[in-house]
N, C-alpha and C positions, 0 to 999 in steps of 0.2 A: 877085840873091839878096836875100831878105827879111832885114832886120836888126832888132835890138832897138830901134833908134832911129827906125824908120819906122812902127811900129805899137805901140799899147799892149799890155801884157802879155797881157791876156785875148784880144784878137783874134789876136795872133800865136800864142798857144798853141793856139787852135782851128784855125788854118791848119796848124800843124805836125802836130797830131793827124790832121787830114784827109789831109795828105800821107803820113803814116805808114801809114794804113790803105789808101790807094789805090795806093801804089807801093813801099812798103817802105823808102824812104829819104827823108830831108829835107835841105835845105841846112843847113849849120852852119858856124860860124866857127872851129872848133877841131878838133884831132885827139883821138881817144880812145886812141891808142896809149900803151903804158906803156914803150916801148923805153928812154927816157931818164929815166923817173920814179924817184923814191926811195921805197923801201919804208919806211913809217912804223910800221906795226903789223901783226902777224899773230896768229892764234889758231885752233888746230884743235880746241879744246875736249876734248882727250883727257886728261881728269883727273877728279877726284872733285868738285871745287868750283870755282865761277867765279873766286874769288880777288880780289886787290886791284885788278886792272885794270878791274873792272866794278862798277857801282853799281846794285843792284836797288832799285826803288821800290815793290815790293809782292810778294806771293806769286805763284807760278805758273811760275817759271823754274827748270829743273833741267838737269843734265848727265847724259845717258843714252847709252850706247853710242857715246861719242866725238862727241857733237853737243849743241848747245844746244836744249832742248825748251821751248817756251812754250805754255801753255794757261790760259785764264781769267784773263789779266792785267788785262783791262778797262782798257786804256790806262795801265798802269803800266810804262813802258819800262825796259829794261835798258840803262843808259848806259855807254858807253866813257868812262872818266875822262880819258884823254889828249886834250887839245885838238888840233884839226886845222886846217890852213890852209884858206882859201877854195877853192883849186884842188886838188881831190882826185879820185881814182878809188877806189871801194869795190867790191871783188869778194867774192863768197861763194857757197856752195852753199845751196840752200833747197828744202824740200819740205813738202807738207801731208799729214796723215794721213787726211783725208777729202776729199770732193768739195766741201766748203764753202770751200776755198782760204784766203784771208785771210792771205797772207804779207806782213808789214808791217814797214817800217823808217822811221827818221827821220834826217834829215841837217841839219846846221847848227842844232842845237838848243842849249839852255842847259845840258844835262848833268845836270839835276836835276828838272825838272818832271814832273808826272804828273796824271792825272785826279782831280779832287776831287768831281765830279758825273758823272752819266750823259753829259752833254755835255762833250766834250773838245776844246780848241783847243791844238794843238801850238805849240812855240816856234820850230820850224824847218820844213823841207819834209818832207812825208809821202809815201811811195810804198807803194802797196798793190797786190799781185798777187792777183787773184781776190777782191776785196772784194765786199761786199753779196751773200753767198751765191754767189760765183764769177761775178758778173755784170759787174764792171768792174775795169779796171786804171787806177789813178789816180796822178797826181802833183799834189800840192796844196801851196799855201803856207799853212801853219799850219792852216787849216780844211779838213779832208777833205771837208766837205759844201759848201764855198764855190763861188760862181759863177765864180771865176777858176781853178778846177782844170782840168787836162787829163784827160779820161777816154776810154778806148777799150775795146772789148768783147772783143778778141782779143789774145793767146791765152787759153784757159781753163786753169785749174790741173787737172792730172790727179793723182788721189790717189797718193801714194807715189812719184811720179816726181821724181827729183832734177834740179833746174835750176841752171844757173850764171848768176848775176845780176851785172851790172856797171852801176854808176852813176857817171857822170863829170860833175863840176861844174867849170866855169870861170866865175868871177864870177856872173852871173845866169843862166847857161845850164846846164841839167841834161839829160843824155842818158841814157836807160835802155835797156839791152839785156838780153835773156834768151837764153841759148845762142847768143850772137853775132848775134842778130837785133834790130833796133830795135823797141822797143815804143812809146815815146812820147818827146817832147822838150818841155821847158817853159822858157820864157824869162821871167825876172822883171825888169821895168824898174826895180825898186827892190830889188835883191838884199839878202838877209839876211847882213850881214857884221859882223865885229868881235866884241868881247866879248859873250858871251851867245849867240853863233851859231857855236860851235866844236866841237860834239859830235855823235857818231853814236850811234844806239840801235837795238836790235831791239825790236819792240813786238808787241802782240797784243790781240785782243778776247777771243774764246772758243775758236774752232776751233784744235785742236792743230797746231802747225807746228814745223819743225826747221831749224837753221842749222849750217853747218860751213865750215871752210876759208876763214876771213875773211882778206883781205889788203887793206890800205889803202895807197895810193900818194900821195905829194905830187907835184904836177905843176908 
């Protein structure tokens, strides 16, 4: 088994992405099961306003028909105020209104940062389903355009199709599943841990996307 101590983060990430695309499964050092996990936070967005649990950093986030709708945020995340432990599993439903895709979230961020220019560097990990006009699915450490990101081309986002997304993190390992199938895995040799790395956010550039049925587990 390849481990995070035998290869640098970038090389390992590339190998894991290749394994994912060729065989549908990759070696990992942990389980993504939530059988013994503790539920830390849930939200079904079935109300009129986001409320005190969430911090918006710009316009573009609304609650419509029992879901969180994001459009034209231009990297102004909607941050969950509750701090989270390093080892977590985040599950939610998500869908895009158009074939542009761009379903985007952040994990292990600082809970307050947002873009101040057209170029945006996140404070945590960024996961994008159907980014760059539905061309890539990406796990990135802070810089979604960085050389150390893991990027795969499949699957593509289908407009108005509801997906169930699960992101499991233990230490420096992040495993991303959509509808129970592995999309990609990222291993960070220098994981983002501690103060300033404890928050989750929904994010968006321009294409309208929706989120629902959020459940966060402590592992």
